BALOBA-1460 file (C-alpha; in Angstrom, 3 decimals):
// residues 264
<rec num="1" residu="m" x="-15.213" y="-12.221" z="-3.585"/>
<rec num="2" residu="f" x="-11.947" y="-14.097" z="-4.032"/>
<rec num="3" residu="e" x="-11.269" y="-16.613" z="-1.243"/>
<rec num="4" residu="f" x="-8.144" y="-14.910" z="0.081"/>
<rec num="5" residu="h" x="-10.036" y="-11.706" z="0.852"/>
<rec num="6" residu="a" x="-12.253" y="-13.561" z="3.322"/>
<rec num="7" residu="d" x="-9.423" y="-15.503" z="4.988"/>
<rec num="8" residu="r" x="-7.593" y="-12.784" z="6.908"/>
<rec num="9" residu="k" x="-4.887" y="-15.059" z="8.316"/>
<rec num="10" residu="r" x="-4.051" y="-16.350" z="4.863"/>
<rec num="11" residu="y" x="-3.948" y="-12.787" z="3.599"/>
<rec num="12" residu="f" x="-1.606" y="-11.886" z="6.481"/>
<rec num="13" residu="f" x="0.874" y="-14.510" z="5.338"/>
<rec num="14" residu="i" x="0.475" y="-13.513" z="1.677"/>
<rec num="15" residu="q" x="1.437" y="-9.956" z="2.625"/>
<rec num="16" residu="a" x="4.409" y="-11.176" z="4.669"/>
<rec num="17" residu="f" x="5.719" y="-13.435" z="1.897"/>
<rec num="18" residu="n" x="5.235" y="-10.736" z="-0.742"/>
<rec num="19" residu="a" x="7.049" y="-8.139" z="1.354"/>
<rec num="20" residu="s" x="9.930" y="-10.513" z="2.027"/>
<rec num="21" residu="k" x="10.338" y="-11.636" z="-1.588"/>
<rec num="22" residu="y" x="9.549" y="-8.434" z="-3.492"/>
<rec num="23" residu="v" x="9.050" y="-5.277" z="-1.397"/>
<rec num="24" residu="i" x="12.216" y="-5.478" z="0.703"/>
<rec num="25" residu="p" x="14.473" y="-6.527" z="-2.212"/>
<rec num="26" residu="f" x="13.060" y="-3.647" z="-4.266"/>
<rec num="27" residu="i" x="13.852" y="-1.161" z="-1.494"/>
<rec num="28" residu="e" x="17.306" y="-2.655" z="-0.952"/>
<rec num="29" residu="e" x="18.294" y="-2.073" z="-4.562"/>
<rec num="30" residu="k" x="18.675" y="1.588" z="-3.537"/>
<rec num="31" residu="f" x="18.423" y="1.694" z="0.272"/>
<rec num="32" residu="p" x="19.850" y="-1.095" z="2.490"/>
<rec num="33" residu="v" x="17.408" y="-2.339" z="5.133"/>
<rec num="34" residu="q" x="19.515" y="-2.882" z="8.228"/>
<rec num="35" residu="p" x="18.877" y="-4.363" z="11.688"/>
<rec num="36" residu="g" x="17.804" y="-1.727" z="14.175"/>
<rec num="37" residu="m" x="16.164" y="0.540" z="11.601"/>
<rec num="38" residu="r" x="12.831" y="2.008" z="12.629"/>
<rec num="39" residu="v" x="9.979" y="1.183" z="10.228"/>
<rec num="40" residu="l" x="6.483" y="2.697" z="10.256"/>
<rec num="41" residu="e" x="3.591" y="1.327" z="8.239"/>
<rec num="42" residu="i" x="0.560" y="3.559" z="7.755"/>
<rec num="43" residu="g" x="-2.565" y="1.463" z="7.223"/>
<rec num="44" residu="c" x="-0.849" y="-1.709" z="8.449"/>
<rec num="45" residu="g" x="-3.975" y="-3.893" z="8.584"/>
<rec num="46" residu="e" x="-3.073" y="-7.235" z="10.159"/>
<rec num="47" residu="g" x="0.638" y="-6.392" z="9.990"/>
<rec num="48" residu="g" x="1.829" y="-8.894" z="7.391"/>
<rec num="49" residu="v" x="4.154" y="-6.433" z="5.660"/>
<rec num="50" residu="l" x="5.762" y="-5.444" z="8.952"/>
<rec num="51" residu="k" x="6.393" y="-9.098" z="9.830"/>
<rec num="52" residu="a" x="8.869" y="-9.261" z="6.931"/>
<rec num="53" residu="f" x="10.733" y="-6.212" z="8.259"/>
<rec num="54" residu="i" x="10.833" y="-7.701" z="11.753"/>
<rec num="55" residu="e" x="12.572" y="-10.723" z="10.251"/>
<rec num="56" residu="k" x="15.215" y="-8.289" z="8.941"/>
<rec num="57" residu="g" x="15.819" y="-7.092" z="12.502"/>
<rec num="58" residu="c" x="13.875" y="-3.827" z="12.257"/>
<rec num="59" residu="d" x="11.974" y="-2.083" z="15.052"/>
<rec num="60" residu="t" x="8.428" y="-1.647" z="13.716"/>
<rec num="61" residu="v" x="5.291" y="0.377" z="14.393"/>
<rec num="62" residu="g" x="1.930" y="-0.063" z="12.676"/>
<rec num="63" residu="v" x="-0.768" y="2.615" z="12.572"/>
<rec num="64" residu="e" x="-4.264" y="1.483" z="11.635"/>
<rec num="65" residu="l" x="-7.762" y="2.955" z="11.992"/>
<rec num="66" residu="d" x="-9.624" y="-0.369" z="11.845"/>
<rec num="67" residu="a" x="-9.466" y="-1.735" z="15.407"/>
<rec num="68" residu="p" x="-10.704" y="-5.289" z="14.554"/>
<rec num="69" residu="r" x="-7.842" y="-5.711" z="12.078"/>
<rec num="70" residu="v" x="-5.341" y="-4.677" z="14.739"/>
<rec num="71" residu="e" x="-6.834" y="-7.242" z="17.121"/>
<rec num="72" residu="l" x="-6.073" y="-9.875" z="14.500"/>
<rec num="73" residu="a" x="-2.564" y="-8.456" z="14.091"/>
<rec num="74" residu="r" x="-1.956" y="-8.789" z="17.823"/>
<rec num="75" residu="e" x="-3.129" y="-12.391" z="17.653"/>
<rec num="76" residu="y" x="-1.009" y="-13.286" z="14.623"/>
<rec num="77" residu="m" x="2.115" y="-11.611" z="16.028"/>
<rec num="78" residu="a" x="1.782" y="-12.321" z="19.735"/>
<rec num="79" residu="d" x="5.417" y="-13.463" z="19.968"/>
<rec num="80" residu="e" x="6.727" y="-10.367" z="18.212"/>
<rec num="81" residu="l" x="4.657" y="-8.150" z="20.485"/>
<rec num="82" residu="a" x="5.917" y="-9.923" z="23.583"/>
<rec num="83" residu="a" x="9.488" y="-9.458" z="22.365"/>
<rec num="84" residu="g" x="8.935" y="-5.731" z="21.815"/>
<rec num="85" residu="k" x="9.608" y="-5.967" z="18.093"/>
<rec num="86" residu="i" x="6.353" y="-4.287" z="17.065"/>
<rec num="87" residu="r" x="3.850" y="-1.780" z="18.414"/>
<rec num="88" residu="f" x="0.392" y="-0.924" z="17.130"/>
<rec num="89" residu="v" x="-1.396" y="2.413" z="17.322"/>
<rec num="90" residu="v" x="-5.131" y="2.437" z="16.562"/>
<rec num="91" residu="k" x="-5.625" y="6.030" z="15.523"/>
<rec num="92" residu="d" x="-5.938" y="8.509" z="12.670"/>
<rec num="93" residu="i" x="-2.354" y="9.117" z="11.508"/>
<rec num="94" residu="y" x="-2.936" y="12.884" z="11.582"/>
<rec num="95" residu="k" x="-3.734" y="12.678" z="15.305"/>
<rec num="96" residu="v" x="-0.754" y="10.574" z="16.311"/>
<rec num="97" residu="d" x="1.920" y="12.159" z="18.504"/>
<rec num="98" residu="i" x="5.309" y="11.385" z="16.942"/>
<rec num="99" residu="e" x="7.258" y="11.367" z="20.200"/>
<rec num="100" residu="q" x="4.719" y="10.024" z="22.674"/>
<rec num="101" residu="e" x="2.988" y="7.363" z="20.562"/>
<rec num="102" residu="l" x="5.499" y="6.570" z="17.824"/>
<rec num="103" residu="m" x="8.599" y="7.073" z="19.978"/>
<rec num="104" residu="g" x="10.399" y="9.209" z="17.427"/>
<rec num="105" residu="k" x="11.097" y="9.338" z="13.714"/>
<rec num="106" residu="f" x="11.677" y="6.565" z="11.175"/>
<rec num="107" residu="d" x="14.188" y="5.352" z="8.633"/>
<rec num="108" residu="i" x="11.465" y="3.808" z="6.459"/>
<rec num="109" residu="i" x="7.758" y="4.569" z="6.062"/>
<rec num="110" residu="l" x="5.545" y="2.098" z="4.199"/>
<rec num="111" residu="l" x="2.222" y="2.593" z="2.438"/>
<rec num="112" residu="k" x="1.291" y="-0.688" z="0.765"/>
<rec num="113" residu="d" x="-2.105" y="-0.587" z="-0.992"/>
<rec num="114" residu="v" x="-3.076" y="2.456" z="1.077"/>
<rec num="115" residu="i" x="-2.551" y="5.716" z="-0.824"/>
<rec num="116" residu="e" x="-5.454" y="4.902" z="-3.192"/>
<rec num="117" residu="h" x="-7.784" y="5.023" z="-0.155"/>
<rec num="118" residu="i" x="-6.636" y="8.428" z="1.136"/>
<rec num="119" residu="h" x="-8.870" y="11.445" z="0.491"/>
<rec num="120" residu="d" x="-6.316" y="14.257" z="0.693"/>
<rec num="121" residu="q" x="-3.296" y="12.568" z="-0.870"/>
<rec num="122" residu="p" x="-1.132" y="15.719" z="-1.244"/>
<rec num="123" residu="k" x="-1.638" y="16.523" z="2.435"/>
<rec num="124" residu="l" x="-0.539" y="13.077" z="3.610"/>
<rec num="125" residu="i" x="2.413" y="12.727" z="1.253"/>
<rec num="126" residu="g" x="3.732" y="16.194" z="2.077"/>
<rec num="127" residu="w" x="3.113" y="15.780" z="5.811"/>
<rec num="128" residu="m" x="4.947" y="12.448" z="6.109"/>
<rec num="129" residu="r" x="8.354" y="14.121" z="5.884"/>
<rec num="130" residu="l" x="7.781" y="15.092" z="9.534"/>
<rec num="131" residu="f" x="8.063" y="11.404" z="10.433"/>
<rec num="132" residu="l" x="11.337" y="10.754" z="8.589"/>
<rec num="133" residu="k" x="14.834" y="10.706" z="9.990"/>
<rec num="134" residu="p" x="17.464" y="12.498" z="7.871"/>
<rec num="135" residu="g" x="18.107" y="10.308" z="4.839"/>
<rec num="136" residu="g" x="14.899" y="8.326" z="5.408"/>
<rec num="137" residu="i" x="12.672" y="7.021" z="2.635"/>
<rec num="138" residu="i" x="9.013" y="6.273" z="1.910"/>
<rec num="139" residu="f" x="7.843" y="3.185" z="0.013"/>
<rec num="140" residu="f" x="4.561" y="3.146" z="-1.909"/>
<rec num="141" residu="g" x="2.943" y="0.180" z="-3.611"/>
<rec num="142" residu="f" x="-0.488" y="0.618" z="-5.169"/>
<rec num="143" residu="p" x="-2.722" y="-0.343" z="-8.121"/>
<rec num="144" residu="p" x="-3.362" y="2.521" z="-10.563"/>
<rec num="145" residu="w" x="-7.062" y="3.395" z="-10.779"/>
<rec num="146" residu="y" x="-7.465" y="2.574" z="-14.453"/>
<rec num="147" residu="m" x="-6.013" y="-0.937" z="-14.229"/>
<rec num="148" residu="p" x="-8.473" y="-3.875" z="-14.691"/>
<rec num="149" residu="f" x="-9.378" y="-4.135" z="-10.995"/>
<rec num="150" residu="g" x="-8.417" y="-0.646" z="-9.858"/>
<rec num="151" residu="g" x="-11.848" y="-0.168" z="-8.285"/>
<rec num="152" residu="h" x="-11.215" y="-3.061" z="-5.864"/>
<rec num="153" residu="q" x="-14.310" y="-4.739" z="-7.259"/>
<rec num="154" residu="q" x="-12.661" y="-8.057" z="-6.397"/>
<rec num="155" residu="i" x="-14.066" y="-7.634" z="-2.880"/>
<rec num="156" residu="c" x="-17.615" y="-7.959" z="-4.242"/>
<rec num="157" residu="h" x="-19.702" y="-11.085" z="-3.592"/>
<rec num="158" residu="s" x="-21.433" y="-11.199" z="-6.973"/>
<rec num="159" residu="k" x="-19.994" y="-11.783" z="-10.453"/>
<rec num="160" residu="i" x="-18.908" y="-8.128" z="-10.410"/>
<rec num="161" residu="s" x="-15.814" y="-9.350" z="-8.554"/>
<rec num="162" residu="r" x="-14.555" y="-10.919" z="-11.787"/>
<rec num="163" residu="l" x="-15.409" y="-8.087" z="-14.193"/>
<rec num="164" residu="p" x="-12.359" y="-6.028" z="-15.189"/>
<rec num="165" residu="y" x="-12.741" y="-2.297" z="-15.850"/>
<rec num="166" residu="i" x="-16.373" y="-2.181" z="-14.643"/>
<rec num="167" residu="h" x="-15.314" y="0.519" z="-12.157"/>
<rec num="168" residu="l" x="-14.639" y="2.835" z="-15.120"/>
<rec num="169" residu="l" x="-18.327" y="3.058" z="-16.015"/>
<rec num="170" residu="p" x="-20.016" y="6.456" z="-15.489"/>
<rec num="171" residu="r" x="-20.464" y="7.142" z="-11.782"/>
<rec num="172" residu="g" x="-24.254" y="6.890" z="-11.717"/>
<rec num="173" residu="l" x="-24.373" y="3.674" z="-13.729"/>
<rec num="174" residu="y" x="-21.625" y="2.061" z="-11.639"/>
<rec num="175" residu="r" x="-23.406" y="2.989" z="-8.418"/>
<rec num="176" residu="w" x="-26.722" y="1.614" z="-9.746"/>
<rec num="177" residu="i" x="-25.114" y="-1.729" z="-10.651"/>
<rec num="178" residu="l" x="-23.469" y="-2.035" z="-7.242"/>
<rec num="179" residu="k" x="-26.738" y="-1.275" z="-5.481"/>
<rec num="180" residu="k" x="-28.652" y="-3.699" z="-7.704"/>
<rec num="181" residu="k" x="-26.201" y="-6.481" z="-6.826"/>
<rec num="182" residu="k" x="-26.311" y="-5.559" z="-3.107"/>
<rec num="183" residu="e" x="-22.613" y="-4.834" z="-2.960"/>
<rec num="184" residu="p" x="-20.884" y="-2.470" z="-0.452"/>
<rec num="185" residu="v" x="-21.816" y="0.650" z="-2.401"/>
<rec num="186" residu="d" x="-20.378" y="3.262" z="-0.039"/>
<rec num="187" residu="d" x="-17.023" y="1.514" z="0.301"/>
<rec num="188" residu="l" x="-16.596" y="1.029" z="-3.436"/>
<rec num="189" residu="m" x="-17.741" y="4.533" z="-4.295"/>
<rec num="190" residu="e" x="-15.274" y="5.931" z="-1.762"/>
<rec num="191" residu="i" x="-12.489" y="4.080" z="-3.571"/>
<rec num="192" residu="r" x="-13.732" y="5.689" z="-6.775"/>
<rec num="193" residu="d" x="-13.541" y="9.110" z="-5.136"/>
<rec num="194" residu="t" x="-9.990" y="8.588" z="-3.821"/>
<rec num="195" residu="r" x="-8.642" y="6.967" z="-6.986"/>
<rec num="196" residu="i" x="-5.102" y="7.732" z="-8.056"/>
<rec num="197" residu="s" x="-3.298" y="7.343" z="-11.372"/>
<rec num="198" residu="i" x="0.427" y="6.995" z="-11.985"/>
<rec num="199" residu="e" x="0.603" y="10.550" z="-13.330"/>
<rec num="200" residu="r" x="-1.298" y="12.045" z="-10.375"/>
<rec num="201" residu="f" x="0.906" y="10.229" z="-7.862"/>
<rec num="202" residu="e" x="4.119" y="11.384" z="-9.529"/>
<rec num="203" residu="r" x="2.849" y="14.945" z="-9.807"/>
<rec num="204" residu="i" x="1.922" y="15.056" z="-6.100"/>
<rec num="205" residu="c" x="5.342" y="13.737" z="-5.095"/>
<rec num="206" residu="k" x="7.125" y="16.393" z="-7.143"/>
<rec num="207" residu="e" x="4.855" y="19.201" z="-5.920"/>
<rec num="208" residu="t" x="5.358" y="18.205" z="-2.266"/>
<rec num="209" residu="g" x="9.148" y="18.201" z="-2.547"/>
<rec num="210" residu="y" x="10.204" y="14.610" z="-3.155"/>
<rec num="211" residu="s" x="12.445" y="12.924" z="-5.678"/>
<rec num="212" residu="f" x="12.128" y="9.368" z="-6.971"/>
<rec num="213" residu="l" x="14.842" y="7.104" z="-5.638"/>
<rec num="214" residu="h" x="13.480" y="3.942" z="-7.272"/>
<rec num="215" residu="v" x="10.529" y="3.101" z="-9.554"/>
<rec num="216" residu="r" x="9.110" y="-0.144" z="-10.912"/>
<rec num="217" residu="h" x="5.877" y="-0.807" z="-12.808"/>
<rec num="218" residu="y" x="4.379" y="-4.273" z="-13.072"/>
<rec num="219" residu="l" x="2.247" y="-5.807" z="-15.783"/>
<rec num="220" residu="l" x="1.499" y="-8.588" z="-13.266"/>
<rec num="221" residu="n" x="1.482" y="-7.613" z="-9.599"/>
<rec num="222" residu="p" x="4.011" y="-9.632" z="-7.523"/>
<rec num="223" residu="i" x="1.285" y="-10.534" z="-5.035"/>
<rec num="224" residu="y" x="-0.511" y="-12.475" z="-7.791"/>
<rec num="225" residu="e" x="2.087" y="-15.199" z="-7.248"/>
<rec num="226" residu="w" x="0.268" y="-16.160" z="-4.035"/>
<rec num="227" residu="k" x="-3.218" y="-15.134" z="-5.056"/>
<rec num="228" residu="f" x="-3.388" y="-16.833" z="-8.440"/>
<rec num="229" residu="g" x="-0.130" y="-18.708" z="-8.962"/>
<rec num="230" residu="w" x="0.995" y="-16.185" z="-11.608"/>
<rec num="231" residu="k" x="4.626" y="-15.140" z="-11.742"/>
<rec num="232" residu="p" x="5.172" y="-11.369" z="-11.536"/>
<rec num="233" residu="r" x="6.083" y="-9.623" z="-14.747"/>
<rec num="234" residu="r" x="7.516" y="-6.146" z="-15.065"/>
<rec num="235" residu="q" x="5.837" y="-3.739" z="-17.421"/>
<rec num="236" residu="v" x="7.451" y="-3.567" z="-20.856"/>
<rec num="237" residu="w" x="9.389" y="-0.408" z="-21.631"/>
<rec num="238" residu="l" x="7.173" y="0.641" z="-24.539"/>
<rec num="239" residu="i" x="4.024" y="0.710" z="-22.379"/>
<rec num="240" residu="r" x="5.735" y="2.075" z="-19.273"/>
<rec num="241" residu="v" x="6.768" y="5.311" z="-20.987"/>
<rec num="242" residu="i" x="3.350" y="6.158" z="-22.472"/>
<rec num="243" residu="p" x="1.495" y="8.512" z="-20.102"/>
<rec num="244" residu="f" x="-2.100" y="7.620" z="-19.182"/>
<rec num="245" residu="i" x="-2.277" y="4.561" z="-21.480"/>
<rec num="246" residu="r" x="0.126" y="2.704" z="-19.190"/>
<rec num="247" residu="n" x="-2.405" y="2.904" z="-16.348"/>
<rec num="248" residu="f" x="-4.773" y="0.496" z="-18.123"/>
<rec num="249" residu="f" x="-2.151" y="-2.254" z="-18.385"/>
<rec num="250" residu="t" x="-0.165" y="-1.788" z="-15.176"/>
<rec num="251" residu="t" x="-1.583" y="-3.729" z="-12.232"/>
<rec num="252" residu="c" x="0.855" y="-2.430" z="-9.620"/>
<rec num="253" residu="v" x="3.548" y="0.196" z="-9.146"/>
<rec num="254" residu="y" x="6.361" y="0.352" z="-6.588"/>
<rec num="255" residu="y" x="8.040" y="3.646" z="-5.659"/>
<rec num="256" residu="v" x="10.682" y="4.735" z="-3.187"/>
<rec num="257" residu="i" x="10.686" y="8.489" z="-2.650"/>
<rec num="258" residu="q" x="12.833" y="10.805" z="-0.556"/>
<rec num="259" residu="p" x="12.609" y="14.484" z="0.349"/>
<rec num="260" residu="v" x="14.616" y="16.459" z="-2.184"/>
<rec num="261" residu="a" x="16.903" y="17.993" z="0.431"/>
<rec num="262" residu="q" x="17.871" y="14.475" z="1.528"/>
<rec num="263" residu="s" x="18.400" y="12.999" z="-1.928"/>
<rec num="264" residu="k" x="21.900" y="11.830" z="-2.668"/>
């Protein structure tokens, strides 16, 4: 396991810095983020991404199933909570009441490193339009499944954490290796089951009635700047336009989508 995965407070600040330096500027290339906008993050974890939007003057809500992570979020953002700048809902997003618990619809919805963990991705992506104000947008950032560490094996405690592409082994063999090394087999196999490629994501968005407002593929994920000291690098055009092959060499993708009826 890499050190930053064990240090949750450090990871909180990494997420906040990354959102401030890369996520928000990416969104603002097509959609200005303005004070007073309502922002929802699904799978907010400790809330680092939302902290960056609070600093832009936004009114934020985080929905998260993992209660211990929300407890950390409340600790890390005690001042923001006291000021009423953020609210947390510990619940399955499908069971949340938009008006009673979320207090209405949103200008921006965020899913940062989340969609690859969702079982019924078409259901969630299609259903999220119910949470959007007219003209609202949804941001996605995620690692394609076929990229070197698309199986999230970096969370492992053994040397598996540093083995790229090992998650692409046949299912039975991969499971056997994880079990042999006493790794979190169920968690890692679930990620394998919910995996998503660039092509699958784009197909789901089109089939559920969205258009692409902004797209960027990265050879080197922007968050690597804080994790490893590596500067982000956008994917080269020649690789970016080759279906399927691009997944193996693209460590992160950013998308802003919008319901077709709302597209400008």
